[in-house]
Backbone as JSON Lines, residues from 0, in Angstrom:
{"i":0,"aa":"X","n":[11.39,-16.22,-11.98],"ca":[10.83,-16.29,-10.65],"c":[10.45,-17.72,-10.37]}
{"i":1,"aa":"X","n":[10.16,-17.98,-9.08],"ca":[9.78,-19.33,-8.76],"c":[9.04,-19.4,-7.46]}
{"i":2,"aa":"X","n":[9.35,-20.44,-6.69],"ca":[8.58,-20.7,-5.49],"c":[8.84,-19.68,-4.39]}
{"i":3,"aa":"X","n":[7.92,-19.6,-3.45],"ca":[8.0,-18.61,-2.38],"c":[7.65,-19.29,-1.07]}
{"i":4,"aa":"X","n":[8.38,-19.0,-0.03],"ca":[8.06,-19.46,1.32],"c":[7.82,-18.22,2.17]}
{"i":5,"aa":"X","n":[6.97,-18.35,3.15],"ca":[6.66,-17.23,4.03],"c":[7.95,-16.64,4.6]}
{"i":6,"aa":"X","n":[8.08,-15.35,4.49],"ca":[9.24,-14.65,5.03],"c":[10.47,-14.73,4.16]}
{"i":7,"aa":"X","n":[10.41,-15.39,3.03],"ca":[11.57,-15.49,2.15],"c":[11.32,-14.76,0.85]}
{"i":8,"aa":"X","n":[12.37,-14.57,0.11],"ca":[12.28,-13.88,-1.18],"c":[11.45,-14.68,-2.17]}
{"i":9,"aa":"X","n":[10.8,-13.97,-3.06],"ca":[10.07,-14.58,-4.16],"c":[10.97,-14.74,-5.39]}
{"i":10,"aa":"X","n":[12.19,-14.3,-5.27],"ca":[13.14,-14.35,-6.39],"c":[13.97,-15.62,-6.33]}
{"i":11,"aa":"X","n":[13.5,-16.63,-7.03],"ca":[14.2,-17.88,-7.21],"c":[14.2,-18.17,-8.7]}
{"i":12,"aa":"X","n":[15.32,-18.65,-9.23],"ca":[15.47,-18.77,-10.66],"c":[15.59,-20.22,-11.12]}
{"i":13,"aa":"X","n":[15.09,-20.46,-12.32],"ca":[15.17,-21.78,-12.93],"c":[16.63,-22.08,-13.27]}
{"i":14,"aa":"X","n":[17.12,-23.25,-12.85],"ca":[18.52,-23.57,-13.15],"c":[18.76,-23.81,-14.65]}
{"i":15,"aa":"X","n":[19.99,-23.58,-15.05],"ca":[20.39,-23.66,-16.45],"c":[20.13,-25.03,-17.07]}
{"i":16,"aa":"X","n":[20.25,-26.11,-16.3],"ca":[20.1,-27.44,-16.9],"c":[18.7,-27.67,-17.48]}
{"i":17,"aa":"X","n":[17.7,-26.96,-16.98],"ca":[16.35,-27.07,-17.55],"c":[16.37,-26.55,-18.99]}
{"i":18,"aa":"X","n":[16.98,-25.41,-19.2],"ca":[17.03,-24.82,-20.54],"c":[17.95,-25.61,-21.46]}
{"i":19,"aa":"X","n":[19.02,-26.17,-20.91],"ca":[19.9,-27.02,-21.72],"c":[19.11,-28.22,-22.24]}
{"i":20,"aa":"X","n":[18.28,-28.82,-21.39],"ca":[17.48,-29.98,-21.79],"c":[16.4,-29.59,-22.81]}
{"i":21,"aa":"X","n":[15.8,-28.41,-22.64],"ca":[14.76,-27.97,-23.58],"c":[15.34,-27.65,-24.95]}
{"i":22,"aa":"X","n":[16.57,-27.16,-24.97],"ca":[17.3,-26.91,-26.21],"c":[16.48,-26.12,-27.23]}
{"i":23,"aa":"X","n":[15.95,-24.99,-26.79],"ca":[15.17,-24.14,-27.68],"c":[15.38,-22.68,-27.3]}
{"i":24,"aa":"X","n":[14.95,-21.82,-28.17],"ca":[14.97,-20.39,-27.89],"c":[13.53,-19.9,-27.83]}
{"i":25,"aa":"X","n":[13.24,-19.12,-26.8],"ca":[11.92,-18.53,-26.62],"c":[11.92,-17.11,-27.18]}
{"i":26,"aa":"X","n":[10.75,-16.66,-27.57],"ca":[10.63,-15.27,-27.99],"c":[10.53,-14.33,-26.79]}
{"i":27,"aa":"X","n":[9.95,-14.85,-25.69],"ca":[9.64,-13.98,-24.56],"c":[9.64,-14.75,-23.25]}
{"i":28,"aa":"X","n":[10.34,-14.22,-22.24],"ca":[10.23,-14.69,-20.85],"c":[9.26,-13.74,-20.18]}
{"i":29,"aa":"X","n":[8.09,-14.24,-19.81],"ca":[7.01,-13.36,-19.34],"c":[7.08,-13.04,-17.85]}
{"i":30,"aa":"X","n":[7.97,-13.7,-17.1],"ca":[8.07,-13.44,-15.66],"c":[9.53,-13.35,-15.24]}
{"i":31,"aa":"X","n":[10.28,-12.58,-15.94],"ca":[11.71,-12.48,-15.72],"c":[12.04,-11.53,-14.56]}
{"i":32,"aa":"X","n":[13.08,-11.86,-13.79],"ca":[13.56,-10.9,-12.8],"c":[14.39,-9.82,-13.51]}
{"i":33,"aa":"X","n":[14.41,-8.63,-12.92],"ca":[15.22,-7.57,-13.53],"c":[16.7,-7.87,-13.43]}
{"i":34,"aa":"X","n":[17.09,-8.5,-12.32],"ca":[18.49,-8.83,-12.12],"c":[18.6,-10.29,-11.7]}
{"i":35,"aa":"X","n":[19.77,-10.82,-11.75],"ca":[19.96,-12.2,-11.35],"c":[20.28,-13.07,-12.55]}
{"i":36,"aa":"X","n":[20.46,-14.37,-12.32],"ca":[20.81,-15.26,-13.42],"c":[19.77,-15.22,-14.52]}
{"i":37,"aa":"X","n":[20.21,-15.14,-15.74],"ca":[19.31,-15.13,-16.89],"c":[19.7,-16.25,-17.83]}
{"i":38,"aa":"X","n":[19.26,-17.43,-17.49],"ca":[19.58,-18.57,-18.34],"c":[18.55,-18.75,-19.43]}
{"i":39,"aa":"X","n":[17.44,-18.04,-19.35],"ca":[16.37,-18.24,-20.33],"c":[16.84,-17.74,-21.69]}
{"i":40,"aa":"X","n":[16.99,-18.66,-22.64],"ca":[17.39,-18.23,-23.98],"c":[16.19,-17.63,-24.7]}
{"i":41,"aa":"X","n":[16.17,-16.32,-24.76],"ca":[15.03,-15.67,-25.43],"c":[15.45,-14.29,-25.94]}
{"i":42,"aa":"X","n":[14.54,-13.72,-26.74],"ca":[14.8,-12.42,-27.35],"c":[14.4,-11.25,-26.46]}
{"i":43,"aa":"X","n":[13.4,-11.48,-25.59],"ca":[12.86,-10.37,-24.8],"c":[12.41,-10.87,-23.43]}
{"i":44,"aa":"X","n":[12.58,-10.02,-22.42],"ca":[12.18,-10.33,-21.06],"c":[11.17,-9.29,-20.59]}
{"i":45,"aa":"X","n":[10.12,-9.76,-19.95],"ca":[9.17,-8.84,-19.29],"c":[9.43,-8.89,-17.8]}
{"i":46,"aa":"X","n":[9.7,-7.73,-17.22],"ca":[9.99,-7.65,-15.79],"c":[8.75,-7.3,-14.98]}
{"i":47,"aa":"X","n":[8.04,-6.32,-15.43],"ca":[6.86,-5.82,-14.73],"c":[5.7,-5.73,-15.71]}
{"i":48,"aa":"X","n":[4.53,-5.67,-15.19],"ca":[3.31,-5.48,-15.97],"c":[3.08,-6.57,-17.01]}
{"i":49,"aa":"X","n":[3.64,-7.73,-16.78],"ca":[3.5,-8.82,-17.74],"c":[2.05,-9.23,-17.93]}
{"i":50,"aa":"X","n":[1.29,-9.22,-16.84],"ca":[-0.11,-9.62,-16.94],"c":[-0.94,-8.6,-17.7]}
{"i":51,"aa":"X","n":[-0.45,-7.37,-17.8],"ca":[-1.15,-6.31,-18.53],"c":[-0.63,-6.13,-19.96]}
{"i":52,"aa":"X","n":[0.46,-6.83,-20.29],"ca":[1.11,-6.68,-21.59],"c":[0.71,-7.83,-22.51]}
{"i":53,"aa":"X","n":[0.56,-7.54,-23.8],"ca":[0.27,-8.6,-24.76],"c":[1.52,-9.45,-24.97]}
{"i":54,"aa":"X","n":[1.35,-10.74,-24.86],"ca":[2.45,-11.67,-25.1],"c":[2.47,-12.02,-26.57]}
{"i":55,"aa":"X","n":[3.67,-12.07,-27.13],"ca":[3.81,-12.43,-28.54],"c":[4.84,-13.54,-28.68]}
{"i":56,"aa":"X","n":[4.55,-14.48,-29.57],"ca":[5.49,-15.55,-29.87],"c":[5.47,-16.67,-28.86]}
{"i":57,"aa":"X","n":[6.56,-17.44,-28.89],"ca":[6.74,-18.61,-28.06],"c":[7.28,-18.17,-26.7]}
{"i":58,"aa":"X","n":[6.53,-18.43,-25.62],"ca":[6.88,-17.88,-24.31],"c":[7.36,-18.93,-23.32]}
{"i":59,"aa":"X","n":[8.2,-18.46,-22.41],"ca":[8.61,-19.2,-21.22],"c":[7.95,-18.51,-20.04]}
{"i":60,"aa":"X","n":[7.31,-19.32,-19.16],"ca":[6.66,-18.74,-17.99],"c":[7.04,-19.53,-16.74]}
{"i":61,"aa":"X","n":[7.73,-18.87,-15.83],"ca":[8.01,-19.38,-14.5],"c":[7.57,-18.27,-13.54]}
{"i":62,"aa":"X","n":[6.27,-18.21,-13.26],"ca":[5.74,-17.1,-12.46],"c":[5.98,-17.31,-10.97]}
{"i":63,"aa":"X","n":[5.7,-16.29,-10.16],"ca":[5.79,-16.47,-8.71],"c":[4.86,-17.61,-8.28]}
{"i":64,"aa":"X","n":[5.36,-18.49,-7.43],"ca":[4.58,-19.66,-7.02],"c":[3.66,-19.4,-5.83]}
{"i":65,"aa":"X","n":[3.91,-18.36,-5.04],"ca":[3.29,-18.24,-3.73],"c":[1.84,-17.8,-3.65]}
{"i":66,"aa":"X","n":[1.46,-16.77,-4.34],"ca":[0.14,-16.18,-4.18],"c":[-0.9,-16.9,-5.03]}
{"i":67,"aa":"X","n":[-1.88,-17.53,-4.38],"ca":[-2.88,-18.33,-5.08],"c":[-3.69,-17.51,-6.09]}
{"i":68,"aa":"X","n":[-4.12,-16.32,-5.69],"ca":[-4.92,-15.48,-6.58],"c":[-4.12,-15.06,-7.81]}
{"i":69,"aa":"X","n":[-2.89,-14.67,-7.6],"ca":[-2.02,-14.27,-8.7],"c":[-1.7,-15.45,-9.61]}
{"i":70,"aa":"X","n":[-1.51,-16.63,-9.02],"ca":[-1.22,-17.83,-9.8],"c":[-2.31,-18.07,-10.86]}
{"i":71,"aa":"X","n":[-3.57,-17.88,-10.47],"ca":[-4.68,-18.05,-11.4],"c":[-4.57,-17.08,-12.58]}
{"i":72,"aa":"X","n":[-4.16,-15.85,-12.31],"ca":[-4.03,-14.86,-13.39],"c":[-2.97,-15.28,-14.41]}
{"i":73,"aa":"X","n":[-1.85,-15.78,-13.9],"ca":[-0.78,-16.25,-14.8],"c":[-1.25,-17.43,-15.63]}
{"i":74,"aa":"X","n":[-1.91,-18.38,-14.97],"ca":[-2.39,-19.58,-15.66],"c":[-3.38,-19.21,-16.76]}
{"i":75,"aa":"X","n":[-4.33,-18.38,-16.45],"ca":[-5.34,-18.0,-17.44],"c":[-4.71,-17.28,-18.63]}
{"i":76,"aa":"X","n":[-3.76,-16.4,-18.36],"ca":[-3.1,-15.69,-19.46],"c":[-2.3,-16.66,-20.33]}
{"i":77,"aa":"X","n":[-1.6,-17.59,-19.69],"ca":[-0.82,-18.58,-20.44],"c":[-1.73,-19.43,-21.32]}
{"i":78,"aa":"X","n":[-2.83,-19.91,-20.76],"ca":[-3.77,-20.74,-21.52],"c":[-4.36,-19.95,-22.7]}
{"i":79,"aa":"X","n":[-4.71,-18.7,-22.46],"ca":[-5.24,-17.85,-23.54],"c":[-4.21,-17.65,-24.65]}
{"i":80,"aa":"X","n":[-2.94,-17.54,-24.27],"ca":[-1.87,-17.32,-25.26],"c":[-1.63,-18.57,-26.11]}
{"i":81,"aa":"X","n":[-1.66,-19.76,-25.48],"ca":[-1.58,-21.06,-26.16],"c":[-0.29,-21.29,-26.97]}
{"i":82,"aa":"X","n":[0.83,-20.74,-26.51],"ca":[2.07,-20.94,-27.26],"c":[3.27,-20.8,-26.33]}
{"i":83,"aa":"X","n":[3.61,-21.9,-25.63],"ca":[4.77,-21.81,-24.77],"c":[4.89,-22.95,-23.78]}
{"i":84,"aa":"X","n":[5.86,-22.79,-22.89],"ca":[6.13,-23.76,-21.82],"c":[6.11,-23.01,-20.5]}
{"i":85,"aa":"X","n":[5.42,-23.61,-19.52],"ca":[5.31,-23.01,-18.18],"c":[5.86,-23.98,-17.15]}
{"i":86,"aa":"X","n":[6.57,-23.45,-16.19],"ca":[7.09,-24.22,-15.07],"c":[6.26,-23.87,-13.84]}
{"i":87,"aa":"X","n":[5.68,-24.9,-13.21],"ca":[4.81,-24.69,-12.04],"c":[5.03,-25.82,-11.04]}
{"i":88,"aa":"X","n":[4.64,-25.6,-9.78],"ca":[4.74,-26.69,-8.8],"c":[3.76,-27.82,-9.15]}
{"i":89,"aa":"X","n":[4.09,-29.04,-8.75],"ca":[3.21,-30.17,-9.07],"c":[2.23,-30.48,-7.93]}
{"i":90,"aa":"X","n":[1.4,-29.53,-7.67],"ca":[0.36,-29.69,-6.64],"c":[-0.9,-30.25,-7.3]}
{"i":91,"aa":"X","n":[-0.84,-31.54,-7.62],"ca":[-1.86,-32.17,-8.46],"c":[-3.27,-32.14,-7.9]}
{"i":92,"aa":"X","n":[-3.43,-32.01,-6.61],"ca":[-4.79,-31.98,-6.06],"c":[-5.36,-30.56,-5.98]}
{"i":93,"aa":"X","n":[-4.55,-29.57,-6.24],"ca":[-5.01,-28.18,-6.18],"c":[-5.95,-27.87,-7.35]}
{"i":94,"aa":"X","n":[-6.94,-27.07,-7.1],"ca":[-7.91,-26.71,-8.14],"c":[-7.23,-26.05,-9.33]}
{"i":95,"aa":"X","n":[-6.31,-25.12,-9.06],"ca":[-5.63,-24.45,-10.16],"c":[-4.83,-25.44,-11.0]}
{"i":96,"aa":"X","n":[-4.18,-26.44,-10.38],"ca":[-3.38,-27.41,-11.12],"c":[-4.27,-28.25,-12.02]}
{"i":97,"aa":"X","n":[-5.39,-28.72,-11.48],"ca":[-6.33,-29.53,-12.25],"c":[-6.85,-28.74,-13.46]}
{"i":98,"aa":"X","n":[-7.16,-27.47,-13.25],"ca":[-7.63,-26.61,-14.35],"c":[-6.54,-26.46,-15.41]}
{"i":99,"aa":"X","n":[-5.34,-26.17,-14.95],"ca":[-4.21,-25.98,-15.88],"c":[-3.98,-27.26,-16.69]}
{"i":100,"aa":"X","n":[-3.98,-28.4,-16.02],"ca":[-3.73,-29.68,-16.68],"c":[-4.77,-29.96,-17.78]}
{"i":101,"aa":"X","n":[-6.01,-29.58,-17.53],"ca":[-7.08,-29.81,-18.52],"c":[-6.94,-28.93,-19.75]}
{"i":102,"aa":"X","n":[-6.26,-27.8,-19.59],"ca":[-6.19,-26.82,-20.68],"c":[-4.82,-26.72,-21.35]}
{"i":103,"aa":"X","n":[-3.94,-27.66,-21.04],"ca":[-2.65,-27.68,-21.72],"c":[-2.54,-28.96,-22.52]}
{"i":104,"aa":"X","n":[-1.52,-29.03,-23.36],"ca":[-1.39,-30.15,-24.28],"c":[-0.48,-31.27,-23.8]}
{"i":105,"aa":"X","n":[0.4,-30.96,-22.86],"ca":[1.32,-31.97,-22.36],"c":[1.9,-31.52,-21.03]}
{"i":106,"aa":"X","n":[2.25,-32.49,-20.19],"ca":[2.85,-32.19,-18.88],"c":[4.06,-33.11,-18.68]}
{"i":107,"aa":"X","n":[5.15,-32.54,-18.21],"ca":[6.32,-33.31,-17.79],"c":[6.51,-33.08,-16.3]}
{"i":108,"aa":"X","n":[6.52,-34.17,-15.53],"ca":[6.85,-34.1,-14.11],"c":[8.37,-34.18,-14.0]}
{"i":109,"aa":"X","n":[8.99,-33.1,-13.57],"ca":[10.45,-33.02,-13.53],"c":[10.98,-33.85,-12.36]}
{"i":110,"aa":"X","n":[12.02,-34.63,-12.66],"ca":[12.65,-35.47,-11.65],"c":[14.16,-35.45,-11.87]}
{"i":111,"aa":"X","n":[14.93,-35.28,-10.81],"ca":[14.51,-35.07,-9.43],"c":[13.96,-33.67,-9.22]}
{"i":112,"aa":"X","n":[13.57,-33.38,-7.98],"ca":[13.03,-32.05,-7.67],"c":[14.03,-30.98,-8.09]}
{"i":113,"aa":"X","n":[13.5,-29.9,-8.64],"ca":[14.33,-28.78,-9.09],"c":[14.82,-28.0,-7.88]}
{"i":114,"aa":"X","n":[16.11,-27.81,-7.79],"ca":[16.69,-26.94,-6.77],"c":[16.92,-25.59,-7.43]}
{"i":115,"aa":"X","n":[16.06,-24.64,-7.09],"ca":[16.12,-23.32,-7.71],"c":[17.31,-22.53,-7.2]}
{"i":116,"aa":"X","n":[17.69,-21.51,-7.96],"ca":[18.83,-20.67,-7.59],"c":[18.36,-19.37,-6.96]}
{"i":117,"aa":"X","n":[19.16,-18.88,-6.04],"ca":[18.88,-17.59,-5.41],"c":[19.44,-16.48,-6.3]}
{"i":118,"aa":"X","n":[19.1,-15.25,-5.93],"ca":[19.58,-14.09,-6.69],"c":[21.1,-14.05,-6.81]}
{"i":119,"aa":"X","n":[21.8,-14.52,-5.75],"ca":[23.27,-14.47,-5.76],"c":[23.9,-15.65,-6.49]}
{"i":120,"aa":"X","n":[23.08,-16.55,-7.06],"ca":[23.59,-17.69,-7.8],"c":[23.75,-18.95,-6.97]}
{"i":121,"aa":"X","n":[23.57,-18.86,-5.66],"ca":[23.66,-20.06,-4.83],"c":[22.42,-20.93,-5.03]}
{"i":122,"aa":"X","n":[22.56,-22.2,-4.74],"ca":[21.5,-23.17,-4.96],"c":[20.67,-23.33,-3.68]}
{"i":123,"aa":"X","n":[19.35,-23.31,-3.85],"ca":[18.46,-23.52,-2.71],"c":[18.38,-24.99,-2.34]}
{"i":124,"aa":"X","n":[17.78,-25.26,-1.19],"ca":[17.56,-26.63,-0.76],"c":[16.43,-27.23,-1.59]}
{"i":125,"aa":"X","n":[16.3,-28.53,-1.51],"ca":[15.23,-29.22,-2.23],"c":[13.88,-28.72,-1.73]}
{"i":126,"aa":"X","n":[13.0,-28.28,-2.63],"ca":[11.69,-27.77,-2.22],"c":[10.81,-28.9,-1.69]}
{"i":127,"aa":"X","n":[9.73,-28.53,-1.02],"ca":[8.84,-29.52,-0.43],"c":[8.08,-30.31,-1.48]}
{"i":128,"aa":"X","n":[7.81,-29.73,-2.61],"ca":[7.15,-30.49,-3.68],"c":[7.88,-30.3,-5.0]}
{"i":129,"aa":"X","n":[7.51,-31.14,-5.94],"ca":[8.18,-31.14,-7.23],"c":[7.68,-30.07,-8.18]}
{"i":130,"aa":"X","n":[8.09,-30.22,-9.43],"ca":[7.82,-29.22,-10.45],"c":[7.32,-29.9,-11.72]}
{"i":131,"aa":"X","n":[6.43,-29.21,-12.42],"ca":[5.93,-29.67,-13.72],"c":[6.24,-28.64,-14.79]}
{"i":132,"aa":"X","n":[6.4,-29.13,-16.0],"ca":[6.47,-28.28,-17.17],"c":[5.19,-28.52,-17.96]}
{"i":133,"aa":"X","n":[4.47,-27.46,-18.26],"ca":[3.22,-27.53,-19.02],"c":[3.48,-26.98,-20.42]}
{"i":134,"aa":"X","n":[2.96,-27.68,-21.43],"ca":[3.11,-27.24,-22.82],"c":[1.77,-26.84,-23.4]}
{"i":135,"aa":"X","n":[1.77,-25.72,-24.11],"ca":[0.63,-25.3,-24.92],"c":[1.13,-25.08,-26.34]}
{"i":136,"aa":"X","n":[0.51,-25.77,-27.28],"ca":[0.88,-25.62,-28.68],"c":[1.8,-26.72,-29.17]}
{"i":137,"aa":"X","n":[1.79,-26.91,-30.49],"ca":[2.57,-27.99,-31.11],"c":[4.07,-27.87,-30.88]}
{"i":138,"aa":"X","n":[4.59,-26.65,-30.97],"ca":[6.03,-26.46,-30.77],"c":[6.43,-26.86,-29.36]}
{"i":139,"aa":"X","n":[5.65,-26.44,-28.37],"ca":[5.95,-26.76,-26.97],"c":[5.89,-28.26,-26.73]}
{"i":140,"aa":"X","n":[4.89,-28.92,-27.3],"ca":[4.76,-30.37,-27.15],"c":[5.97,-31.08,-27.75]}
{"i":141,"aa":"X","n":[6.39,-30.65,-28.92],"ca":[7.55,-31.25,-29.57],"c":[8.8,-31.09,-28.71]}
{"i":142,"aa":"X","n":[8.99,-29.93,-28.14],"ca":[10.17,-29.66,-27.32],"c":[10.14,-30.49,-26.04]}
{"i":143,"aa":"X","n":[8.99,-30.54,-25.36],"ca":[8.9,-31.33,-24.13],"c":[9.06,-32.82,-24.41]}
{"i":144,"aa":"X","n":[8.53,-33.28,-25.52],"ca":[8.67,-34.7,-25.89],"c":[10.15,-35.04,-26.06]}
{"i":145,"aa":"X","n":[10.88,-34.19,-26.75],"ca":[12.3,-34.41,-26.98],"c":[13.11,-34.34,-25.68]}
{"i":146,"aa":"X","n":[12.69,-33.49,-24.75],"ca":[13.45,-33.27,-23.52],"c":[13.04,-34.18,-22.38]}
{"i":147,"aa":"X","n":[11.93,-34.87,-22.51],"ca":[11.38,-35.61,-21.37],"c":[12.33,-36.68,-20.84]}
{"i":148,"aa":"X","n":[13.11,-37.32,-21.72],"ca":[14.04,-38.34,-21.22],"c":[15.16,-37.74,-20.36]}
{"i":149,"aa":"X","n":[15.38,-36.43,-20.46],"ca":[16.37,-35.76,-19.64],"c":[15.75,-35.13,-18.39]}
{"i":150,"aa":"X","n":[14.45,-34.87,-18.44],"ca":[13.82,-34.08,-17.38],"c":[12.85,-34.84,-16.49]}
{"i":151,"aa":"X","n":[12.23,-35.92,-16.98],"ca":[11.27,-36.6,-16.13],"c":[10.29,-37.44,-16.9]}
{"i":152,"aa":"X","n":[9.08,-37.52,-16.39],"ca":[8.02,-38.36,-16.94],"c":[7.0,-37.49,-17.65]}
{"i":153,"aa":"X","n":[6.62,-37.9,-18.85],"ca":[5.66,-37.15,-19.67],"c":[4.27,-37.76,-19.55]}
{"i":154,"aa":"X","n":[3.28,-36.89,-19.43],"ca":[1.87,-37.32,-19.48],"c":[1.16,-36.54,-20.55]}
């Protein structure tokens, strides 16, 4: 899942080149669509009830971007889990972003802006703001460090 605009679908997918650059396998995609492109290299996908399900192992999280209240739930669960990589918009002045940044171990600002894919595989237009990858845990930091020269700037 990914970003959402008023009146549009919430089903936007992370393009394959992100996973190619990360060059890792995840244990769990915690916000996977039931159908559509599945580039996330992982063993298991959670489609529904992810916020109510215990996450195990190294996770990939690209949650719905639109709903502010829901975004906080995803962030808090990810921080509590402390083992994975999350893709989120780079709204650096937002309260949720500042909180997330304080509680993760590394951030990569992806450049250029990620053009997400639609359910049918077509590419969306450039979004209004950019994207960050947040790392929690040593494995995630190692992966983002290795991929940062392909994906953007690391902080």
